[in-house]
C-alpha positions in Angstrom: 8.8 136.9 107.4 10.0 137.8 103.9 13.3 136.2 104.7 11.6 133.0 105.9 9.4 133.0 102.8 12.4 133.4 100.5 14.2 130.5 102.3 11.1 128.3 102.0 10.9 129.1 98.2 14.6 128.3 97.8 14.1 125.1 99.7 11.2 124.1 97.4 13.3 125.1 94.4 16.3 123.0 95.5 14.1 120.1 96.3 12.5 120.2 92.9 15.9 120.4 91.3 17.1 117.4 93.2 14.0 115.5 92.3 14.4 116.3 88.7 18.0 115.1 88.7 16.9 111.9 90.3 14.3 111.2 87.7 14.8 108.4 85.3 15.9 109.2 81.8 13.4 108.3 79.1 15.7 106.9 76.4 14.5 108.0 72.9 17.7 108.5 70.9 20.2 105.6 70.9 23.7 105.5 69.4 25.0 102.0 68.8 28.8 101.6 68.3 29.6 98.5 66.2 27.7 97.3 63.1 28.3 93.6 63.5 25.7 91.0 64.3 25.1 92.3 67.9 25.3 96.0 67.1 23.0 95.7 64.1 20.6 93.6 66.1 20.4 96.1 68.9 19.9 98.9 66.3 17.1 97.0 64.7 15.1 96.3 67.8 15.6 99.8 69.0 14.4 101.3 65.7 11.5 98.9 65.5 10.2 100.0 68.9 10.1 103.7 68.1 13.6 104.9 69.0 15.8 107.0 66.8 19.0 105.2 66.2 22.5 106.2 65.0 24.6 103.2 64.0 28.4 103.7 64.0 31.2 101.7 62.5 34.6 102.3 61.0 33.7 102.2 57.3 30.8 102.9 55.0 31.1 99.4 53.6 30.6 97.8 57.0 27.6 100.1 57.6 26.1 99.2 54.2 26.4 95.5 55.0 24.9 96.2 58.5 21.9 98.0 56.9 21.4 95.2 54.4 21.4 92.6 57.2 18.9 94.7 59.2 16.6 95.0 56.2 16.7 91.3 55.5 16.0 90.5 59.2 13.2 93.0 59.3 11.6 91.5 56.2 11.7 88.0 57.9 10.0 89.6 60.9 7.4 91.4 58.8 6.6 88.2 56.8 5.7 86.4 60.0 4.2 89.3 61.9 2.1 90.7 59.0 1.4 87.4 57.2 -2.1 88.5 56.3 -1.3 92.1 55.5 1.9 92.4 53.4 1.4 96.1 52.8 1.5 96.8 56.5 4.7 94.6 56.6 6.4 96.8 54.0 5.4 99.9 55.8 6.8 98.4 59.1 10.2 97.7 57.3 10.4 101.1 55.7 9.4 103.0 58.9 12.0 101.0 61.0 14.8 101.6 58.4 14.0 105.3 58.3 14.7 105.5 62.0 18.3 104.3 61.5 21.0 106.7 60.5 24.7 105.7 60.1 28.0 107.4 60.7 31.7 106.6 60.7 32.5 109.3 63.3 31.2 108.4 66.7 32.5 111.6 68.4 30.4 113.8 66.1 27.1 112.1 66.7 26.9 111.5 70.5 26.3 115.1 71.5 22.5 114.7 71.6 22.0 111.0 72.3 20.4 109.6 75.4 22.2 106.3 75.4 25.5 105.0 73.8 25.6 101.2 73.5 28.9 99.7 72.6 29.1 96.3 70.7 32.7 96.2 69.4 35.6 93.8 69.7 36.0 92.1 73.2 39.2 94.0 74.1 39.3 96.0 77.3 41.9 98.5 75.9 39.9 99.2 72.7 36.6 99.6 74.6 38.2 101.9 77.3 39.8 104.1 74.7 36.5 104.4 72.8 34.5 105.4 75.9 37.3 107.8 77.1 37.0 109.7 73.8 33.2 109.7 73.6 33.0 110.9 77.3 34.4 114.3 76.1 31.7 114.8 73.5 28.5 113.2 74.9 25.9 115.3 76.8 26.0 115.2 80.6 22.8 113.1 80.8 23.9 110.5 78.3 24.2 107.0 79.6 27.1 104.7 78.5 26.5 101.0 78.3 28.7 98.1 77.1 27.3 94.9 75.5 30.4 92.9 76.7 29.8 89.3 77.6 33.1 88.7 79.4 34.9 91.9 80.5 34.4 93.7 83.8 32.1 96.7 83.4 33.8 98.6 86.2 37.1 98.4 84.3 35.6 99.9 81.2 33.7 102.6 83.1 36.8 103.7 84.9 38.1 105.2 81.6 35.3 107.8 81.8 34.2 110.5 84.2 30.6 109.2 84.3 30.9 106.0 86.3 27.4 106.7 87.8 26.0 106.8 84.2 27.7 103.6 83.1 26.4 100.1 83.2 26.4 96.8 81.3 23.6 96.0 78.8 24.2 92.5 77.6 22.0 91.3 74.8 21.9 87.8 73.4 22.4 86.6 69.8 20.3 86.8 67.7 19.1 90.0 69.3 15.7 90.3 67.4 14.7 86.8 68.7 16.3 86.5 72.1 14.2 88.0 74.9 16.7 88.3 77.6 18.9 91.4 78.5 21.2 91.4 81.5 21.4 94.8 83.1 24.7 95.0 85.0 25.0 97.5 87.8 28.5 98.4 89.0 29.1 99.7 92.5 29.2 103.2 91.0 26.1 102.9 88.7 23.3 105.2 90.0 19.9 103.9 90.6 18.5 106.4 88.1 20.8 104.9 85.4 19.9 101.4 86.3 16.2 102.0 86.3 16.5 103.9 83.0 18.2 100.9 81.4 15.6 98.5 82.8 12.8 100.6 81.3 14.6 100.9 78.0 15.0 97.1 77.9 11.3 96.7 78.5 10.5 99.2 75.8 12.4 97.0 73.4 10.1 94.1 74.3 12.9 92.4 76.2 12.9 90.8 79.7 15.6 92.5 81.8 17.3 90.7 84.6 19.7 92.4 87.1 23.2 91.3 88.1 26.2 92.8 89.8 29.5 93.2 88.0 30.6 89.6 88.5 32.5 87.6 85.8 30.1 86.3 83.2 27.1 88.0 84.8 24.4 85.3 85.1 24.1 83.3 81.9 27.7 82.9 81.0 28.8 82.5 84.6 26.6 79.4 84.8 26.9 78.2 81.2 30.7 78.3 80.6 31.6 76.3 83.8 29.0 73.8 82.8 30.5 73.5 79.3 34.0 73.3 80.7 33.1 70.6 83.2 31.8 68.5 80.3 35.1 69.0 78.6 37.0 68.0 81.7 34.8 64.9 82.0 35.8 64.0 78.5 39.5 64.9 79.0 39.7 62.6 82.0 38.3 59.7 79.9 35.2 59.4 82.1 32.8 59.5 79.1 32.9 60.1 75.4 31.8 63.5 74.1 29.0 61.7 72.2 27.6 60.1 75.3 27.9 63.3 77.3 25.9 65.2 74.7 23.3 62.4 74.5 23.0 62.3 78.3 22.4 66.0 78.7 19.8 66.1 75.8 17.9 63.0 77.0 18.5 63.3 80.7 18.4 67.0 81.3 16.1 68.0 78.4 18.7 70.3 76.8 18.2 71.1 73.1 22.0 70.7 72.5 24.7 68.8 74.3 27.7 70.7 75.7 30.1 69.8 72.9 27.5 70.6 70.2 26.9 73.9 71.9 30.7 74.6 72.2 31.1 74.0 68.5 28.1 76.2 67.7 29.3 79.1 69.8 32.9 78.8 68.7 35.8 77.3 70.7 37.8 80.5 70.3 34.9 82.5 71.9 34.7 80.2 74.9 38.5 80.1 75.3 38.6 83.9 75.2 36.0 84.1 78.0 37.7 81.4 80.1 41.2 83.0 79.6 39.9 86.3 80.8 38.3 84.8 83.9 41.5 82.8 84.6 43.6 86.0 84.4 41.2 87.6 87.0 41.1 84.6 89.3 43.8 82.0 88.5 43.0 79.9 91.6 39.4 79.3 90.8 39.0 75.7 89.7 36.0 76.6 87.4 38.3 79.0 85.4 41.1 76.5 84.6 42.2 76.2 80.9 41.4 73.1 78.9 44.3 71.3 77.1 42.0 69.9 74.4 40.3 73.2 73.7 43.6 75.0 73.6 44.9 72.5 71.1 41.9 72.7 68.8 42.0 76.5 68.8 45.7 76.5 68.1 44.9 74.3 65.1 42.1 76.7 64.0 39.5 74.0 64.6 37.0 76.4 66.1 33.7 74.5 65.6 31.0 74.8 62.9 32.3 78.0 61.4 35.6 76.3 60.4 34.2 72.9 59.7 35.7 71.2 62.7 35.9 71.5 66.4 35.1 68.7 68.8 33.1 67.3 65.9 33.7 67.4 62.2 31.2 69.1 59.9 30.8 68.6 56.2 
């Protein structure tokens, strides 16, 4: 009888252990790698929603600029959110900023974090090397996520030993204003990891959508082919870029035409995404390169940021 009792207790103990390991992680401490627009934006919304944030980049100068940008953004939010109570707005800004720490050494700060979100250059080798190194220092429970918009999450995750705790977490620019987050689940991502990231996205005040690890996920997979079909329509001489833009604004109700949007996003950005997809699936007609876009990028006519793209800007 004693043996049976011991076995029953052991069974209960192992069951509770399994249940505990299957529980979702409540993400409280977040490490953001990359202090650019996306990384700073992610750090801002995480800190503003009660999370403790560590923002990491290569130099103190970059981090100082990131912090300055976050403060300016927070003051714009506070001015609107606390229009009738400026003091409360100042307190909101100071409290949020106090939740953000900075570091130039990623490996030394990930040991106690719940989530590492990477928002660095769109380069598979660089991202893979970063996560491979951090994998050695992060706690076992720590979830890794990439904010990539164009690279395969599985390829990045394969550089680590925690493929089950690795997913995509794709925010949209500007992060403080855009409500959508794409949560990307690879074939190896555990349900616990996926649900933890969905809950985290909701805690940020975002609206998460789920997608498998397919090129471009949802938004870019639909948006980029649409933009490129507009370019091909123009390249074939079927319609002018001005008429194509006008047609989509007045006929489809889009706020910007495809050529206006391409110039706004940056032709180099769209070309980078398209080139990556073409390399993965060269026979897909949606992923074929564009002669006119390639020419403009080669001439450094990248859109609004350089003063000329498909249109000229003063």
